[in-house]
N, C-alpha and C positions, 0 to 999 in steps of 0.2 A: 610460657611466655617466649616469644620468638625475638622480641626487640625490633620488630618491623618499623616502629616509629621512633626509635632511639635517635636523639638529636633534634627531633622536630619540636617546634614550639607551637602548639595548636590552640586556636581560639574556637570554642564551641559557643554558638549563638543560640541561646535558649536552654532552659533548664527543665524542660518537660521530660516525659518518658524517654523520647528518642535522644534528646540532648544529654541527659544523664547517662544513658547507655553508651553513647558515643564517647563521652568524657571518660567513663570507666574503661572502655576498651582501649582508648588511646593511651591512658595512663599505664594500664597493665602492659601495653606493648612498648613502653619506654618513652613516650612523649611527655614533655612538660606541658600541662594543660591549664588553660584559663577558661572559665565559663562566664559568660555575661548573660544577664537576664534583666530586662527592664522592670520586671515585677519585684518590688522591694520585699514582698512577702513570699517569694519563691523559697522552696525548701532545699537545702543542701544536705544530702544524706551523709551520715557518719562514715560510710565506706568511701565516698568521694573525698571527704576531708582526710581520711586515713591514707589515701593514695597521693596526697599532696596537691589536689586540685585547688587552684586559686579561683574562688567564686566572687564575682563582683555583681552586686545587685543594685537596681535603680538605674538612673540615667547613665547612658554610655559616656565614658570620659575619653578624651583624646589619647591617653596612654593605654587604652585597652588593646590597641593593635601593636604596641611596642614589642619588637622582637619576634612577632608572630611569623611563622613560615607556612602555615596552612589554616584554612577556615572551614568549619563544619557548620552547616545551617540546618534549620528545621526541615523535615521532609513534608511538612504540611503543604497542601496545594496552595498556590499563591493567592487564588481568589479567597480562600479561607483566611489567609493572613491579612488580606486587605479588609476583610469584614470585621476584624478585631479592632478594639479601640486603638486609636493612633498612639497613645502613650505606651502600648506594648509592641509596636512595630519596630523592626530592626533595620529599616531602610537606610538610615544615615550611616551606621557602622559598616554595613555591607557595601555601600557606595564608596566609602573611604577606603575600604580594603581593596576594592577593584581599582581605584585610582592609584593605590600604592603598589599595584601589580601582583597582588596576592591571588592565588587561584580561589575563586568563589563559585560554587555551583550556580547554574542558571536558575531562573525562577520556576521553570518547568523541569520535571524530571526527564533526563535524556531517555530516548527509546533504547530498547535492548540492543546491546552491541555498540552503542555510541558512547562518547565521553565528553567531558567538558574540559576546557583549558583556561588559563588566565588570559586576561586581555593584553598582557605585556608581550 
């Protein structure tokens, strides 16, 4: 562990394979991690719980972004996200994060060598 993310308060949006891996890596590297997933039946692994990851399942709440310094989103292609049932989409929490000036990845993956920044 290098502590690369020590002091960061990360919000991971989605508890699928990629979200779980991101939450694990961030926690191991020192971040305080909160994971949100609109699926009430999403599974939170014992190792994530053991790393102190705060998992919030079901509808997003206004406090989900409290204290957050960075946001990690699903790497799924945006058109695939749009084809999923609306109840599982994360558009509202990501829009709020952008309005709050948090860095949120764009809906498309940046090309090699490019990067994304916050709207602030």
